[in-house]
C-alpha positions, 0 to 999 in steps of 0.5 A, a space after each residue: 435455764 437451757 442455754 446455747 453457747 455458740 462457737 465455744 473455745 477452750 481456755 483450759 484443758 479438760 479435767 478428771 471430772 469431764 469439765 472444760 472451761 470455755 469462752 463463747 463466740 470464739 472469745 469475742 470481747 473477752 480479755 486479756 487473751 493469752 498469746 496461745 488462746 487462754 485468758 489471763 487472770 488479772 487483779 481486777 478481772 476474774 474473767 466472768 465470761 468463762 463457763 464450764 461445760 460438764 457432762 452432768 446431764 449426758 454421760 459422754 457428751 464432753 470430749 476428752 483430750 481437749 487443750 487450750 485453743 481447741 474448738 468444737 464440732 458445734 455449739 454447746 447446748 445444755 442446762 446452766 447450773 451452779 455448783 462448787 463455786 462455778 457456773 456450769 453448762 450441763 450438756 444435753 447433746 454431745 460435742 466433739 473436739 476440733 484440735 487447735 494445733 497447740 504445741 509445747 514451747 521450747 526455749 534456748 540455752 544461755 549466751 556466752 558467759 551466761 548461766 541458766 537458772 530454772 524452776 520446775 514443780 514436778 507434781 508429787 514425783 516419787 519412784 512409784 510413778 510410771 517411768 513415762 512420767 520420769 521420761 516425760 519430765 526429762 524430755 522437757 528439761 533437755 529438749 524444751 528447757 535446754 538443760 539449764 545449769 541450775 533447776 530449783 525443783 519442787 514436789 520431790 517426794 520421798 522414796 516410797 511416795 504416798 505410803 505413810 511410813 517413816 521414810 523421808 529420804 528421797 535419793 531414789 527419786 532424785 536418782 531416777 530423775 537424773 538417770 532419765 535426763 541422761 537417757 534423754 540425751 541431757 547432762 548428768 545432773 547432781 542434786 542437793 536437798 535436805 530431808 524434811 521431818 516426817 509428815 511436817 511439810 504438808 502436801 500429799 500425806 506420807 509423801 514428804 515433799 521438799 524442794 531441792 537443786 539439780 545442777 550441772 558441773 560440766 559448765 564451770 558451775 560448782 556447789 560451794 563447800 560446806 556442811 549440809 544443814 539438818 531438817 531443823 537447822 536454821 542457816 545464817 550468814 556472816 561476813 567473810 571479809 573477802 571483797 570478792 566473796 563477802 557472804 558465808 553460809 553457816 551450812 550449805 545447803 541450808 533451810 531458812 528458819 525451818 522451825 518458824 511457825 510460818 512454815 508449819 505443815 509447809 515446805 521450808 525454803 532452801 538456800 544454796 551457794 554456788 560458784 559460776 566462773 568463780 563468782 558466788 551465786 545464791 539460789 533460794 528454792 521455795 514452795 509456799 503454802 497452797 491456796 487450799 481453803 480460800 473462797 472460790 472467785 464466784 462463791 457465796 462469799 464476796 469478796 472471796 476470803 483468802 484465808 491461806 494468804 495469811 501464812 504466805 504473808 508470813 513466809 514472804 516476810 521470813 524469806 525477805 528478811 533472809 535476802 536482806 541479811 545477805 544484801 546487808 553484807 554485800 549489796 551487790 550479792 547475786 541472788 536468785 529466789 525461785 519456786 512455786 510461791 502459790 500466789 500472783 505477781 500482784 499479791 501481798 506475799 509476792 509484793 512483800 518478797 519483792 520489797 527486799 530489792 528483788 525484781 519479780 520476772 513474771 511481772 516484767 512480761 506482757 499480760 498475754 504472756 504472764 502465766 505458769 498455771 491454768 485453773 478453771 480456765 484462768 491462766 495465772 502466775 503461781 511460779 516465780 523467779 526473782 533477781 537481786 539488783 546486781 543480776 537484774 541490772 545486768 544482761 538477762 533474758 527470761 522465758 516461761 516455757 508453756 509445756 504442761 498447764 494448757 494440755 490435757 496430757 501433762 507431766 506436771 500441772 505447772 509450766 517451768 521457767 528459765 532465766 539466762 543470767 550474766 553474773 556481773 
């Protein structure tokens, strides 16, 4: 059918297939729109008002460099098609981009006596990436995130990246990122991580992605003493008997139950114990199983089967149990659980994790602000920071910093987020 979409507005950036998700009539009657021009995926609303414009009928008809909120030189006219689980408008006449002026966000630093904790998926970072990617990520960390005290980092690859060798070390990747941050005017970060078993953690074949910590030592923050755990060593907790510092880790940092089948071909969570102004703080970095293999929202099977959720449910239960083991020793323990959980605030895996007594910070935002990722034009939450009751009950502020997901030019496909915490 030949269709005309009047006054289209982009709700996602263009992709490598020359596809751009849009709403018609400048988004009239579409909801919920983000504060920056996108549209939010909600539990009961997959946003069927989206349509994807495509150059499949006329090469060059789709403009490049499109960001969320951009408009176009005229209506989108073409043949309405359906492929790969989406309705697509194959343009029969070219349109050009009319920039909407969207700019990357910035956030502030911590207040007096506070520490900022961030999470950032850096999208398969390895030393073979161009220096411009390292410099771009560094600029975002320094300028847009205000150089957080602790960053849980996801998708750090090994030293030879996607080359499928036996290399698992990532010291060159970490060092190159740390040097880029310093060159951008930021502090000199230190890192902690544990190498995975070769080819055991999923992701790009040969890349050996892992989670880890970047942290500052110039702000009264230290990493607790202890022996780092091994790739297959499960961290455990014990009671020190010290009322001010009750919980000991058997290894620091340590992987949480790394041989559990819940983490087959998936990243293993990493816990680190820090001290800020002499107060213990536990941070758990995560990168759960991806949504690969799930049925598409508008695919032939309805409702869609979410086959990948089974493993994330298992992973959530493991991390929940570990959090509860800390809280069983010290109910006032200061715990941050952060990272790319690959699921939504309302999903069963995230709800399971939160049931450990954690506050999921994205869920505290208004709908129009609740997103860290844009997929097929749906703004959605995949990345999370969760706080234990002691931290959530104290003064804090929280911000998702939109610097990547809405833009055609990205340093990563995820937006970072920052929580500024008071340690009670």
